[in-house]
Each structure stands twice: as structure tokens, then as C-alpha cells.
N, C-alpha and C positions, 0 to 999 in steps of 0.2 A: 118269747119271750125276749124282747131287746133289753139288754143289758145294759147297752151305752146311754138307752132314754130313761133305766128305770120303769117301764109302762107294765106292770105283769097284767095280765089277762086275771079276772076275779076266780079264783078256787070253788071247786065245786066240793061240796060235799063228801069224801071216802074214807072209810076205815080203812084201806090199805094205803093212804097216803100220808104224810106228815109234812106241811108246808113251811117252809123255812124260808127268812129274811137275814142274811149275813153284810154284817156291818165289819167291811175290813177293806182296809187302804192301801195294801200291797197285789195289784192288779195278777200278777204271776201267784201267788198266792189263792187269792179267792177263786180264781179260777180252777187251781189243781182240788181247793176243798170243795167246791161247787162237784168236781166230777167225781171226786171221792165218794161223797153222801149219797151221791144219784146213783152210782152205780154199785155202791156196798150195803144201801138201804133203801128203806122206801122214801126216802128225803125227797122232796120236789121245792127245787128254791125258786119262789117266786120273784125276787131281784135283791139286786146287790148294791152299798156305795160305801165309801171311803167316810163318810161327812155324818157326823151326828146330826146337824141337823134335817139335813136328809131322810137321815133314819128316822126322826123325830116325826117329822112329817108324815112320811108315809105310816108309820105304826099309828099315828091320829086318826089318818083317813082308812085305815084297814086294820081296826079293834079284834076284830073276830077273824081274818083273813090267815093267821097264822099260828103254828104251833109249836114253833122253834123258833127262836132268835140267839144267833151267833155273834158276838159282839167281840170285836179287839178293843183294850183298852188305850190303845194310841192311835190314834186316827189324823188325815190328812188336816181336816179340820173338825176342832172338837176334841171331845174326848169320850170313851167309852163310858168310862165311870159316870161322867155327868149325864149319861143317854141314860146309862140303869136308875139314875136318881131320876130324873124326868119323866122314869116311862108311864103311860096313861095306864089305869086300871087294868089287870090281863084276868083273864079266867083261869082256872086250876089246871084246863087242860093245855095253857101255854107256860114254856119250860124257856127260860133265859140262860144263854150259857157264856162263859166269857173265855175266850180262847186267846191265849197273848205269850208274847216272851217274856215277860217282865211278871210271872207269879213267883208269890214267896207267901210266908205265913201271914203278915198284914195283909198282903191283897185279897189273901180268899179270905179273910175275918170279913174285910169290908166289904165285899161282895156276898157274903150271908148275910150281912147286916142288911144287906139292901135287898136281900130277895132273893138275889143270884142261885139259882136251882144247881148249877155245878159250875167248877173251873176247871180249865185244860191247858197245859203249858205246851206250845206249840212246839219245841224245841224235842219234849220226849213224852207227852199223852197223846199224840194223835190218834192211836188204835183204841184208846180211853174212850175218845170222843166221839169216835165210830163204835165202837161197843154201846156208848150213852146211847145215841142217835137210832140202831139198832134194837136195842131194849124198849123205847118209847114206838117204835114201828110195832112192835110184838104187842107192847101193852092195848095200842090203839085198836090192831087190828081185832084181839081177844075181846074187848070192848063191843067192840060189833058197831053196826051205821047208828041204830036206832040211842045206844048210850052215847056214842061220839055226837049225836046230835043233840041227845036230851042235856050233858054236859055245855055245851055252847049256847045255849041255849040260858043259862044260867045267869045269875048277875054277878058281873065284874066286880073284882076286889081290890081294894088298892093295896101295893104289899110295899112298908117301910123299910 
């Protein structure tokens, strides 16, 4: 995967891997997050960007290719919250996570209203983020490849 050009390969369906896309504008933090998730969980990061527009374009071009979307709220270009508001319809197997330094009760409430599955504070909840991803790996593995494929063919739904 060439993170510089953001051109990921098309993933193959695999019950033992969760495909993720990371939207984070701090290159060092992004690299560290990718390494941590890929080392400690079954997550395989397909691509990264620090810009809302590039993330939205990738998600629109790859609507079925990801299971985890990790989004920072403040980006180099655009806003993570605005990105979440514009997400194309997604399947029940696709989880959206917010990972930010700017988490408070108001942010958590707004994220919940927008259909975000979980919110993590960068400064205090990295272990909780890893645990969440590990749990998603377990759930996908337990479901098996046949169930995993069937849910991916289910109709996509919008979340308000």
C-alpha cells in the first residue's frame, strides 16, 4: 500500500481481517496508529488521509471495502464531523469511530446523533480504541466468512 499516493489495493473478503481507513492529519500519529492497530489487532489499514475531501472521495469509490473508519475531528483540510455528516450509506458491518483530542459530552452526543459507533479521546483512550478494534475482530471472526459475505451483500442504509 502506498500511503503517499493513497492508492490501496482492492481488499479480498477475509473473516480474519478488518479493513480500515484512517482520517488523521498528524503524520506521526497516523503512522503510530496504523502500526498499533495492525500489530495488536486483525486490522489492515487500506489507506489514510488528513483531508475531508479525499476521505469522502475514497469512501464513495469504495463503499463495500472497509469495516472500520477512524476519523479525527480537526483535519488539515475540512472537518471530521462534517465528513461523518456526509458519509454515503453504510452497511451494519461498517463501524465509524471518532478519535480526537477534543472529546467532551457535547461532542459525544453529536457523534451519537450522526451515527458514530464509538468516540475515543486520543490522550486517554488509545487502549479503549485498540480494545474496541480487537472486539470487532473477534466478532467478525466468530461470524465466519459465509456470514461476513452475506452481511456485505445486504442493502446499505443511511444513518442520520
